All heavy atoms as TSV, in Angstrom:
chain	resi	resn	atom	element	x	y	z
A	1	MET	N	N	-19.131	46.379	-150.956
A	1	MET	CA	C	-18.314	47.068	-151.945
A	1	MET	C	C	-18.032	46.153	-153.125
A	1	MET	O	O	-17.833	44.940	-152.919
A	1	MET	CB	C	-17.016	47.431	-151.225
A	1	MET	CG	C	-15.911	47.932	-152.199
A	1	MET	SD	S	-14.788	49.035	-151.303
A	1	MET	CE	C	-14.894	50.378	-152.419
A	2	SER	N	N	-18.037	46.656	-154.335
A	2	SER	CA	C	-17.853	45.796	-155.500
A	2	SER	C	C	-16.354	45.550	-155.693
A	2	SER	O	O	-15.524	46.482	-155.537
A	2	SER	CB	C	-18.449	46.394	-156.767
A	2	SER	OG	O	-17.653	47.415	-157.261
A	3	LEU	N	N	-16.014	44.325	-155.942
A	3	LEU	CA	C	-14.615	43.937	-156.263
A	3	LEU	C	C	-14.321	44.179	-157.735
A	3	LEU	O	O	-13.220	44.614	-158.093
A	3	LEU	CB	C	-14.379	42.423	-155.936
A	3	LEU	CG	C	-14.555	42.066	-154.489
A	3	LEU	CD1	C	-14.400	40.555	-154.287
A	3	LEU	CD2	C	-13.552	42.816	-153.625
A	4	ILE	N	N	-15.244	43.826	-158.594
A	4	ILE	CA	C	-15.143	43.999	-160.003
A	4	ILE	C	C	-16.410	44.471	-160.589
A	4	ILE	O	O	-17.502	43.974	-160.249
A	4	ILE	CB	C	-14.742	42.651	-160.693
A	4	ILE	CG1	C	-13.434	42.066	-160.167
A	4	ILE	CG2	C	-14.675	42.815	-162.229
A	4	ILE	CD1	C	-13.122	40.692	-160.578
A	5	ALA	N	N	-16.310	45.436	-161.512
A	5	ALA	CA	C	-17.514	45.925	-162.190
A	5	ALA	C	C	-17.174	46.083	-163.654
A	5	ALA	O	O	-16.050	46.538	-164.047
A	5	ALA	CB	C	-17.957	47.295	-161.666
A	6	ALA	N	N	-18.044	45.636	-164.518
A	6	ALA	CA	C	-17.854	45.768	-166.002
A	6	ALA	C	C	-19.021	46.516	-166.544
A	6	ALA	O	O	-20.149	46.390	-166.134
A	6	ALA	CB	C	-17.841	44.361	-166.612
A	7	ALA	N	N	-18.718	47.387	-167.551
A	7	ALA	CA	C	-19.734	48.227	-168.173
A	7	ALA	C	C	-19.482	48.193	-169.687
A	7	ALA	O	O	-18.417	48.534	-170.184
A	7	ALA	CB	C	-19.595	49.654	-167.647
A	8	LYS	N	N	-20.595	47.846	-170.355
A	8	LYS	CA	C	-20.593	47.892	-171.801
A	8	LYS	C	C	-19.441	47.199	-172.516
A	8	LYS	O	O	-18.897	47.660	-173.509
A	8	LYS	CB	C	-20.695	49.358	-172.261
A	8	LYS	CG	C	-21.925	50.043	-171.783
A	8	LYS	CD	C	-21.983	51.472	-172.227
A	8	LYS	CE	C	-23.189	52.160	-171.570
A	8	LYS	NZ	N	-23.218	53.569	-171.922
A	9	LEU	N	N	-19.096	45.956	-172.047
A	9	LEU	CA	C	-18.024	45.208	-172.609
A	9	LEU	C	C	-18.484	44.582	-173.942
A	9	LEU	O	O	-19.541	44.022	-174.015
A	9	LEU	CB	C	-17.593	44.069	-171.688
A	9	LEU	CG	C	-16.828	44.392	-170.410
A	9	LEU	CD1	C	-16.479	43.188	-169.686
A	9	LEU	CD2	C	-15.613	45.240	-170.709
A	10	SER	N	N	-17.623	44.774	-174.975
A	10	SER	CA	C	-17.808	44.165	-176.258
A	10	SER	C	C	-16.545	43.608	-176.808
A	10	SER	O	O	-15.449	44.214	-176.574
A	10	SER	CB	C	-18.377	45.190	-177.234
A	10	SER	OG	O	-19.587	45.732	-176.770
A	11	LYS	N	N	-16.632	42.516	-177.505
A	11	LYS	CA	C	-15.436	41.890	-178.079
A	11	LYS	C	C	-15.756	41.281	-179.420
A	11	LYS	O	O	-16.792	40.529	-179.547
A	11	LYS	CB	C	-14.876	40.830	-177.129
A	11	LYS	CG	C	-13.681	40.138	-177.651
A	11	LYS	CD	C	-12.467	41.034	-177.669
A	11	LYS	CE	C	-11.216	40.257	-178.079
A	11	LYS	NZ	N	-10.019	41.010	-178.026
A	12	THR	N	N	-15.040	41.637	-180.467
A	12	THR	CA	C	-15.242	41.083	-181.746
A	12	THR	C	C	-13.900	40.551	-182.317
A	12	THR	O	O	-12.833	41.055	-181.902
A	12	THR	CB	C	-15.831	42.076	-182.763
A	12	THR	OG1	O	-14.899	43.187	-182.858
A	12	THR	CG2	C	-17.154	42.537	-182.323
A	13	TYR	N	N	-13.982	39.561	-183.141
A	13	TYR	CA	C	-12.832	39.043	-183.916
A	13	TYR	C	C	-13.237	39.122	-185.355
A	13	TYR	O	O	-14.097	38.322	-185.834
A	13	TYR	CB	C	-12.494	37.624	-183.583
A	13	TYR	CG	C	-11.850	37.440	-182.200
A	13	TYR	CD1	C	-12.557	36.899	-181.108
A	13	TYR	CD2	C	-10.523	37.776	-182.006
A	13	TYR	CE1	C	-11.929	36.788	-179.884
A	13	TYR	CE2	C	-9.876	37.644	-180.792
A	13	TYR	CZ	C	-10.624	37.123	-179.731
A	13	TYR	OH	O	-9.967	36.978	-178.532
A	14	GLY	N	N	-12.682	40.089	-186.094
A	14	GLY	CA	C	-13.109	40.286	-187.495
A	14	GLY	C	C	-14.587	40.647	-187.549
A	14	GLY	O	O	-15.073	41.604	-186.932
A	15	LEU	N	N	-15.377	39.789	-188.226
A	15	LEU	CA	C	-16.840	40.006	-188.299
A	15	LEU	C	C	-17.617	39.327	-187.238
A	15	LEU	O	O	-18.824	39.542	-187.137
A	15	LEU	CB	C	-17.341	39.543	-189.699
A	15	LEU	CG	C	-16.716	40.271	-190.912
A	15	LEU	CD1	C	-17.228	39.650	-192.208
A	15	LEU	CD2	C	-17.060	41.752	-190.901
A	16	ARG	N	N	-16.950	38.469	-186.436
A	16	ARG	CA	C	-17.664	37.714	-185.449
A	16	ARG	C	C	-17.646	38.478	-184.083
A	16	ARG	O	O	-16.648	38.828	-183.562
A	16	ARG	CB	C	-16.948	36.392	-185.209
A	16	ARG	CG	C	-17.685	35.506	-184.196
A	16	ARG	CD	C	-17.127	34.141	-184.166
A	16	ARG	NE	N	-17.928	33.394	-183.176
A	16	ARG	CZ	C	-17.435	32.438	-182.477
A	16	ARG	NH1	N	-16.190	32.063	-182.623
A	16	ARG	NH2	N	-18.150	31.824	-181.565
A	17	THR	N	N	-18.887	38.708	-183.570
A	17	THR	CA	C	-19.066	39.385	-182.269
A	17	THR	C	C	-19.197	38.275	-181.232
A	17	THR	O	O	-20.161	37.468	-181.314
A	17	THR	CB	C	-20.276	40.245	-182.290
A	17	THR	OG1	O	-20.098	41.278	-183.253
A	17	THR	CG2	C	-20.510	40.915	-180.961
A	18	LEU	N	N	-18.333	38.196	-180.232
A	18	LEU	CA	C	-18.444	37.233	-179.150
A	18	LEU	C	C	-19.467	37.675	-178.156
A	18	LEU	O	O	-20.324	36.899	-177.722
A	18	LEU	CB	C	-17.091	37.008	-178.434
A	18	LEU	CG	C	-16.015	36.278	-179.201
A	18	LEU	CD1	C	-14.768	36.142	-178.362
A	18	LEU	CD2	C	-16.548	34.898	-179.549
A	19	PHE	N	N	-19.410	38.952	-177.729
A	19	PHE	CA	C	-20.438	39.489	-176.844
A	19	PHE	C	C	-20.436	41.043	-177.041
A	19	PHE	O	O	-19.505	41.651	-177.483
A	19	PHE	CB	C	-20.157	39.107	-175.364
A	19	PHE	CG	C	-18.736	39.252	-174.907
A	19	PHE	CD1	C	-18.225	40.476	-174.506
A	19	PHE	CD2	C	-17.901	38.176	-174.873
A	19	PHE	CE1	C	-16.917	40.591	-174.047
A	19	PHE	CE2	C	-16.603	38.283	-174.441
A	19	PHE	CZ	C	-16.106	39.482	-174.065
A	20	ASP	N	N	-21.593	41.595	-176.676
A	20	ASP	CA	C	-21.796	42.981	-176.886
A	20	ASP	C	C	-22.642	43.583	-175.773
A	20	ASP	O	O	-23.795	43.104	-175.474
A	20	ASP	CB	C	-22.511	43.266	-178.252
A	20	ASP	CG	C	-22.649	44.643	-178.626
A	20	ASP	OD1	O	-21.807	45.467	-178.187
A	20	ASP	OD2	O	-23.565	44.996	-179.382
A	21	GLY	N	N	-22.193	44.611	-175.080
A	21	GLY	CA	C	-22.953	45.288	-174.058
A	21	GLY	C	C	-23.013	44.544	-172.697
A	21	GLY	O	O	-23.976	44.752	-171.954
A	22	VAL	N	N	-22.024	43.704	-172.389
A	22	VAL	CA	C	-22.005	42.963	-171.130
A	22	VAL	C	C	-21.825	43.919	-169.944
A	22	VAL	O	O	-20.902	44.668	-170.002
A	22	VAL	CB	C	-20.954	41.862	-171.177
A	22	VAL	CG1	C	-20.840	41.210	-169.793
A	22	VAL	CG2	C	-21.278	40.827	-172.213
A	23	GLU	N	N	-22.612	43.722	-168.959
A	23	GLU	CA	C	-22.481	44.585	-167.722
A	23	GLU	C	C	-22.723	43.623	-166.496
A	23	GLU	O	O	-23.670	42.838	-166.492
A	23	GLU	CB	C	-23.470	45.765	-167.690
A	23	GLU	CG	C	-23.198	46.716	-168.867
A	23	GLU	CD	C	-23.939	48.059	-168.644
A	23	GLU	OE1	O	-24.320	48.341	-167.520
A	23	GLU	OE2	O	-24.028	48.805	-169.643
A	24	PHE	N	N	-21.867	43.771	-165.497
A	24	PHE	CA	C	-22.059	43.062	-164.249
A	24	PHE	C	C	-21.239	43.732	-163.199
A	24	PHE	O	O	-20.363	44.479	-163.407
A	24	PHE	CB	C	-21.714	41.577	-164.416
A	24	PHE	CG	C	-20.245	41.349	-164.720
A	24	PHE	CD1	C	-19.331	41.253	-163.767
A	24	PHE	CD2	C	-19.864	41.181	-166.063
A	24	PHE	CE1	C	-17.989	41.023	-164.091
A	24	PHE	CE2	C	-18.563	40.999	-166.383
A	24	PHE	CZ	C	-17.589	40.924	-165.400
A	25	THR	N	N	-21.686	43.370	-161.908
A	25	THR	CA	C	-20.875	43.785	-160.739
A	25	THR	C	C	-20.719	42.563	-159.839
A	25	THR	O	O	-21.699	41.791	-159.628
A	25	THR	CB	C	-21.694	44.814	-159.929
A	25	THR	OG1	O	-21.922	46.005	-160.769
A	25	THR	CG2	C	-20.921	45.327	-158.718
A	26	LEU	N	N	-19.539	42.290	-159.361
A	26	LEU	CA	C	-19.288	41.207	-158.429
A	26	LEU	C	C	-18.884	41.831	-157.110
A	26	LEU	O	O	-17.889	42.562	-157.017
A	26	LEU	CB	C	-18.167	40.333	-158.975
A	26	LEU	CG	C	-18.408	39.661	-160.285
A	26	LEU	CD1	C	-17.169	38.887	-160.698
A	26	LEU	CD2	C	-19.609	38.740	-160.139
A	27	ASN	N	N	-19.650	41.528	-156.086
A	27	ASN	CA	C	-19.353	42.041	-154.770
A	27	ASN	C	C	-18.555	41.017	-153.945
A	27	ASN	O	O	-18.606	39.816	-154.244
A	27	ASN	CB	C	-20.739	42.413	-154.061
A	27	ASN	CG	C	-21.417	43.527	-154.756
A	27	ASN	OD1	O	-20.784	44.498	-155.154
A	27	ASN	ND2	N	-22.708	43.362	-154.890
A	28	GLU	N	N	-17.931	41.506	-152.929
A	28	GLU	CA	C	-17.238	40.662	-151.993
A	28	GLU	C	C	-18.101	39.562	-151.488
A	28	GLU	O	O	-19.242	39.807	-151.021
A	28	GLU	CB	C	-16.648	41.446	-150.885
A	28	GLU	CG	C	-15.659	40.772	-149.991
A	28	GLU	CD	C	-14.985	41.643	-149.039
A	28	GLU	OE1	O	-15.091	42.923	-149.115
A	28	GLU	OE2	O	-14.323	41.107	-148.116
A	29	GLY	N	N	-17.562	38.318	-151.494
A	29	GLY	CA	C	-18.348	37.152	-150.988
A	29	GLY	C	C	-19.276	36.491	-152.056
A	29	GLY	O	O	-19.849	35.464	-151.764
A	30	CYS	N	N	-19.365	37.080	-153.236
A	30	CYS	CA	C	-20.217	36.484	-154.272
A	30	CYS	C	C	-19.525	35.228	-154.849
A	30	CYS	O	O	-18.357	35.129	-154.943
A	30	CYS	CB	C	-20.403	37.452	-155.453
A	30	CYS	SG	S	-21.557	38.737	-155.108
A	31	ARG	N	N	-20.394	34.291	-155.228
A	31	ARG	CA	C	-19.912	33.080	-155.980
A	31	ARG	C	C	-20.576	33.139	-157.297
A	31	ARG	O	O	-21.800	33.361	-157.421
A	31	ARG	CB	C	-20.300	31.799	-155.208
A	31	ARG	CG	C	-19.614	31.822	-153.868
A	31	ARG	CD	C	-19.978	30.579	-153.100
A	31	ARG	NE	N	-18.712	29.870	-152.956
A	31	ARG	CZ	C	-18.612	28.612	-152.615
A	31	ARG	NH1	N	-19.643	27.904	-152.458
A	31	ARG	NH2	N	-17.401	28.060	-152.451
A	32	VAL	N	N	-19.828	32.920	-158.405
A	32	VAL	CA	C	-20.389	33.068	-159.734
A	32	VAL	C	C	-19.971	31.924	-160.559
A	32	VAL	O	O	-18.868	31.380	-160.481
A	32	VAL	CB	C	-19.775	34.376	-160.303
A	32	VAL	CG1	C	-20.261	34.518	-161.776
A	32	VAL	CG2	C	-20.190	35.602	-159.512
A	33	GLY	N	N	-20.846	31.474	-161.447
A	33	GLY	CA	C	-20.545	30.500	-162.461
A	33	GLY	C	C	-20.866	31.091	-163.878
A	33	GLY	O	O	-21.787	31.852	-163.980
A	34	LEU	N	N	-20.054	30.692	-164.780
A	34	LEU	CA	C	-20.311	31.172	-166.185
A	34	LEU	C	C	-20.480	29.965	-167.090
A	34	LEU	O	O	-19.526	29.104	-167.190
A	34	LEU	CB	C	-19.106	32.008	-166.601
A	34	LEU	CG	C	-19.215	32.755	-167.919
A	34	LEU	CD1	C	-20.454	33.677	-167.979
A	34	LEU	CD2	C	-17.981	33.546	-168.276
A	35	ILE	N	N	-21.601	29.849	-167.743
A	35	ILE	CA	C	-21.941	28.701	-168.538
A	35	ILE	C	C	-22.186	29.184	-169.950
A	35	ILE	O	O	-22.841	30.178	-170.183
A	35	ILE	CB	C	-23.178	28.013	-167.964
A	35	ILE	CG1	C	-22.904	27.558	-166.564
A	35	ILE	CG2	C	-23.575	26.838	-168.887
A	35	ILE	CD1	C	-24.169	27.096	-165.844
A	36	GLY	N	N	-21.676	28.408	-170.910
A	36	GLY	CA	C	-21.942	28.743	-172.341
A	36	GLY	C	C	-21.280	27.690	-173.219
A	36	GLY	O	O	-20.500	26.887	-172.807
A	37	ALA	N	N	-21.711	27.699	-174.419
A	37	ALA	CA	C	-21.174	26.744	-175.457
A	37	ALA	C	C	-19.743	27.022	-175.705
A	37	ALA	O	O	-19.212	28.172	-175.501
A	37	ALA	CB	C	-22.002	26.848	-176.692
A	38	ASN	N	N	-18.977	26.041	-176.267
A	38	ASN	CA	C	-17.613	26.216	-176.651
A	38	ASN	C	C	-17.630	27.346	-177.734
A	38	ASN	O	O	-18.409	27.346	-178.642
A	38	ASN	CB	C	-17.062	24.943	-177.272
A	38	ASN	CG	C	-16.839	23.895	-176.196
A	38	ASN	OD1	O	-16.822	24.165	-175.016
A	38	ASN	ND2	N	-16.708	22.639	-176.667
A	39	GLY	N	N	-16.620	28.234	-177.546
A	39	GLY	CA	C	-16.413	29.290	-178.539
A	39	GLY	C	C	-17.351	30.481	-178.316
A	39	GLY	O	O	-17.378	31.421	-179.159
A	40	SER	N	N	-18.057	30.484	-177.216
A	40	SER	CA	C	-19.022	31.629	-176.968
A	40	SER	C	C	-18.394	32.839	-176.292
A	40	SER	O	O	-19.008	33.866	-176.175
A	40	SER	CB	C	-20.194	31.121	-176.148
A	40	SER	OG	O	-19.776	30.747	-174.900
A	41	GLY	N	N	-17.122	32.751	-175.908
A	41	GLY	CA	C	-16.358	33.866	-175.314
A	41	GLY	C	C	-16.183	33.835	-173.821
A	41	GLY	O	O	-15.766	34.881	-173.246
A	42	LYS	N	N	-16.398	32.720	-173.143
A	42	LYS	CA	C	-16.270	32.621	-171.708
A	42	LYS	C	C	-14.782	32.953	-171.293
A	42	LYS	O	O	-14.575	33.812	-170.416
A	42	LYS	CB	C	-16.631	31.245	-171.203
A	42	LYS	CG	C	-18.051	30.841	-171.442
A	42	LYS	CD	C	-18.364	29.429	-170.960
A	42	LYS	CE	C	-17.447	28.391	-171.533
A	42	LYS	NZ	N	-17.743	28.008	-172.913
A	43	THR	N	N	-13.825	32.333	-171.902
A	43	THR	CA	C	-12.421	32.508	-171.547
A	43	THR	C	C	-12.010	33.906	-171.902
A	43	THR	O	O	-11.260	34.609	-171.154
A	43	THR	CB	C	-11.518	31.525	-172.222
A	43	THR	OG1	O	-11.932	30.199	-171.838
A	43	THR	CG2	C	-10.062	31.701	-171.933
A	44	THR	N	N	-12.472	34.437	-173.061
A	44	THR	CA	C	-12.150	35.790	-173.401
A	44	THR	C	C	-12.650	36.800	-172.458
A	44	THR	O	O	-11.959	37.717	-172.080
A	44	THR	CB	C	-12.705	36.063	-174.817
A	44	THR	OG1	O	-12.121	35.133	-175.757
A	44	THR	CG2	C	-12.396	37.471	-175.283
A	45	LEU	N	N	-13.849	36.642	-171.938
A	45	LEU	CA	C	-14.445	37.479	-170.921
A	45	LEU	C	C	-13.586	37.443	-169.641
A	45	LEU	O	O	-13.261	38.470	-169.129
A	45	LEU	CB	C	-15.864	37.053	-170.591
A	45	LEU	CG	C	-16.574	37.882	-169.543
A	45	LEU	CD1	C	-16.644	39.381	-169.934
A	45	LEU	CD2	C	-17.954	37.347	-169.299
A	46	PHE	N	N	-13.157	36.307	-169.218
A	46	PHE	CA	C	-12.336	36.185	-168.029
A	46	PHE	C	C	-11.013	36.892	-168.255
A	46	PHE	O	O	-10.470	37.572	-167.354
A	46	PHE	CB	C	-12.109	34.728	-167.607
A	46	PHE	CG	C	-13.206	34.207	-166.759
A	46	PHE	CD1	C	-14.027	33.175	-167.182
A	46	PHE	CD2	C	-13.433	34.742	-165.470
A	46	PHE	CE1	C	-14.985	32.639	-166.384
A	46	PHE	CE2	C	-14.446	34.245	-164.680
A	46	PHE	CZ	C	-15.246	33.199	-165.123
A	47	ARG	N	N	-10.380	36.723	-169.452
A	47	ARG	CA	C	-9.155	37.408	-169.731
A	47	ARG	C	C	-9.282	38.878	-169.630
A	47	ARG	O	O	-8.415	39.609	-169.153
A	47	ARG	CB	C	-8.634	36.938	-171.113
A	47	ARG	CG	C	-8.119	35.516	-171.120
A	47	ARG	CD	C	-7.641	35.094	-172.498
A	47	ARG	NE	N	-6.678	35.993	-173.099
A	47	ARG	CZ	C	-5.395	36.070	-172.823
A	47	ARG	NH1	N	-4.855	35.254	-171.868
A	47	ARG	NH2	N	-4.649	36.937	-173.409
A	48	ILE	N	N	-10.399	39.404	-170.129
A	48	ILE	CA	C	-10.643	40.847	-170.080
A	48	ILE	C	C	-10.791	41.322	-168.642
A	48	ILE	O	O	-10.186	42.279	-168.172
A	48	ILE	CB	C	-11.877	41.235	-170.911
A	48	ILE	CG1	C	-11.594	41.091	-172.413
A	48	ILE	CG2	C	-12.345	42.641	-170.600
A	48	ILE	CD1	C	-12.837	41.169	-173.301
A	49	VAL	N	N	-11.555	40.555	-167.842
A	49	VAL	CA	C	-11.794	40.921	-166.424
A	49	VAL	C	C	-10.420	40.922	-165.632
A	49	VAL	O	O	-10.233	41.753	-164.787
A	49	VAL	CB	C	-12.832	39.911	-165.798
A	49	VAL	CG1	C	-12.899	40.110	-164.334
A	49	VAL	CG2	C	-14.207	40.189	-166.376
A	50	LEU	N	N	-9.586	39.965	-165.977
A	50	LEU	CA	C	-8.301	39.839	-165.282
A	50	LEU	C	C	-7.307	40.831	-165.767
A	50	LEU	O	O	-6.223	41.013	-165.162
A	50	LEU	CB	C	-7.711	38.421	-165.457
A	50	LEU	CG	C	-8.529	37.324	-164.733
A	50	LEU	CD1	C	-7.980	35.976	-165.136
A	50	LEU	CD2	C	-8.490	37.543	-163.231
A	51	GLY	N	N	-7.565	41.507	-166.893
A	51	GLY	CA	C	-6.623	42.510	-167.414
A	51	GLY	C	C	-5.669	41.924	-168.413
A	51	GLY	O	O	-4.701	42.567	-168.842
A	52	ALA	N	N	-5.832	40.636	-168.824
A	52	ALA	CA	C	-4.900	40.022	-169.723
A	52	ALA	C	C	-5.247	40.312	-171.177
A	52	ALA	O	O	-4.458	40.010	-172.087
A	52	ALA	CB	C	-4.900	38.514	-169.498
A	53	ASP	N	N	-6.363	40.916	-171.492
A	53	ASP	CA	C	-6.752	41.211	-172.852
A	53	ASP	C	C	-7.237	42.634	-172.854
A	53	ASP	O	O	-8.311	42.977	-172.276
A	53	ASP	CB	C	-7.883	40.228	-173.321
A	53	ASP	CG	C	-8.269	40.491	-174.763
A	53	ASP	OD1	O	-7.977	41.556	-175.335
A	53	ASP	OD2	O	-8.922	39.567	-175.295
A	54	GLU	N	N	-6.473	43.521	-173.464
A	54	GLU	CA	C	-6.832	44.945	-173.523
A	54	GLU	C	C	-7.531	45.374	-174.792
A	54	GLU	O	O	-7.895	46.511	-174.921
A	54	GLU	CB	C	-5.506	45.796	-173.334
A	54	GLU	CG	C	-4.799	45.558	-171.975
A	54	GLU	CD	C	-5.645	46.072	-170.854
A	54	GLU	OE1	O	-6.395	47.126	-170.988
A	54	GLU	OE2	O	-5.497	45.551	-169.757
A	55	ASP	N	N	-7.654	44.506	-175.709
A	55	ASP	CA	C	-8.199	44.798	-177.068
A	55	ASP	C	C	-9.761	44.534	-177.051
A	55	ASP	O	O	-10.234	43.560	-177.555
A	55	ASP	CB	C	-7.565	43.967	-178.157
A	55	ASP	CG	C	-8.048	44.301	-179.509
A	55	ASP	OD1	O	-8.411	45.491	-179.725
A	55	ASP	OD2	O	-8.071	43.437	-180.337
A	56	HIS	N	N	-10.474	45.422	-176.373
A	56	HIS	CA	C	-11.944	45.292	-176.304
A	56	HIS	C	C	-12.569	46.699	-176.089
A	56	HIS	O	O	-11.838	47.621	-175.843
A	56	HIS	CB	C	-12.326	44.389	-175.098
A	56	HIS	CG	C	-11.905	44.988	-173.781
A	56	HIS	ND1	N	-10.624	44.861	-173.285
A	56	HIS	CD2	C	-12.594	45.671	-172.899
A	56	HIS	CE1	C	-10.565	45.493	-172.119
A	56	HIS	NE2	N	-11.735	46.018	-171.851
A	57	ASP	N	N	-13.850	46.717	-176.206
A	57	ASP	CA	C	-14.598	47.994	-175.922
A	57	ASP	C	C	-15.263	47.826	-174.517
A	57	ASP	O	O	-15.562	46.749	-174.156
A	57	ASP	CB	C	-15.661	48.246	-176.989
A	57	ASP	CG	C	-15.089	48.571	-178.300
A	57	ASP	OD1	O	-14.010	49.167	-178.383
A	57	ASP	OD2	O	-15.640	48.170	-179.347
A	58	GLY	N	N	-15.465	48.924	-173.865
A	58	GLY	CA	C	-16.047	48.945	-172.583
A	58	GLY	C	C	-15.054	49.178	-171.476
A	58	GLY	O	O	-13.916	49.487	-171.705
A	59	ARG	N	N	-15.511	48.998	-170.233
A	59	ARG	CA	C	-14.706	49.340	-169.079
A	59	ARG	C	C	-14.839	48.263	-168.008
A	59	ARG	O	O	-15.920	47.837	-167.676
A	59	ARG	CB	C	-15.087	50.714	-168.508
A	59	ARG	CG	C	-14.175	51.251	-167.445
A	59	ARG	CD	C	-14.628	52.552	-166.900
A	59	ARG	NE	N	-15.755	52.332	-165.940
A	59	ARG	CZ	C	-16.912	52.960	-165.963
A	59	ARG	NH1	N	-17.146	53.900	-166.859
A	59	ARG	NH2	N	-17.823	52.712	-165.110
A	60	VAL	N	N	-13.668	47.886	-167.399
A	60	VAL	CA	C	-13.645	47.018	-166.241
A	60	VAL	C	C	-12.940	47.773	-165.089
A	60	VAL	O	O	-11.865	48.361	-165.279
A	60	VAL	CB	C	-12.844	45.697	-166.535
A	60	VAL	CG1	C	-12.755	44.850	-165.280
A	60	VAL	CG2	C	-13.495	44.984	-167.682
A	61	THR	N	N	-13.590	47.801	-163.959
A	61	THR	CA	C	-13.072	48.468	-162.767
A	61	THR	C	C	-12.833	47.363	-161.723
A	61	THR	O	O	-13.734	46.563	-161.420
A	61	THR	CB	C	-14.051	49.472	-162.239
A	61	THR	OG1	O	-14.417	50.349	-163.298
A	61	THR	CG2	C	-13.429	50.270	-161.111
A	62	ARG	N	N	-11.603	47.321	-161.221
A	62	ARG	CA	C	-11.207	46.399	-160.171
A	62	ARG	C	C	-10.812	47.076	-158.835
A	62	ARG	O	O	-10.231	48.129	-158.924
A	62	ARG	CB	C	-10.057	45.550	-160.577
A	62	ARG	CG	C	-10.281	44.623	-161.792
A	62	ARG	CD	C	-9.025	43.927	-162.082
A	62	ARG	NE	N	-8.580	43.781	-163.471
A	62	ARG	CZ	C	-8.645	44.541	-164.476
A	62	ARG	NH1	N	-9.184	45.717	-164.358
A	62	ARG	NH2	N	-8.220	44.271	-165.681
A	63	GLN	N	N	-11.232	46.527	-157.677
A	63	GLN	CA	C	-10.718	47.080	-156.451
A	63	GLN	C	C	-9.289	46.969	-156.402
A	63	GLN	O	O	-8.711	45.946	-156.795
A	63	GLN	CB	C	-11.434	46.314	-155.321
A	63	GLN	CG	C	-11.250	46.950	-153.985
A	63	GLN	CD	C	-11.958	46.121	-152.884
A	63	GLN	OE1	O	-11.981	44.951	-152.940
A	63	GLN	NE2	N	-12.554	46.905	-151.950
A	64	ARG	N	N	-8.594	47.977	-155.838
A	64	ARG	CA	C	-7.132	47.926	-155.799
A	64	ARG	C	C	-6.422	46.774	-155.119
A	64	ARG	O	O	-5.475	46.256	-155.561
A	64	ARG	CB	C	-6.561	49.270	-155.208
A	64	ARG	CG	C	-6.780	50.416	-156.200
A	64	ARG	CD	C	-6.142	51.622	-155.594
A	64	ARG	NE	N	-6.347	52.681	-156.584
A	64	ARG	CZ	C	-5.467	53.673	-156.720
A	64	ARG	NH1	N	-4.444	53.723	-156.035
A	64	ARG	NH2	N	-5.786	54.570	-157.671
A	65	ASN	N	N	-6.948	46.434	-154.001
A	65	ASN	CA	C	-6.296	45.325	-153.266
A	65	ASN	C	C	-6.964	44.015	-153.447
A	65	ASN	O	O	-6.845	43.091	-152.808
A	65	ASN	CB	C	-6.183	45.724	-151.767
A	65	ASN	CG	C	-7.510	46.047	-151.127
A	65	ASN	OD1	O	-8.508	45.939	-151.831
A	65	ASN	ND2	N	-7.478	46.378	-149.881
């Protein structure tokens, strides 16, 4: 069963696009690493996945418990 699923996530600041069309599924027991250059949107992506940033396009689905 998937714990978190993201579909078509996009985030922009003004004219700068951090990411566009991101899709992934994290299943129970998965281990994940996220690597990228400073300013590439890693923290922003995590904030969206955790529900701390609602100003984005796309959808994140989390398991209730």
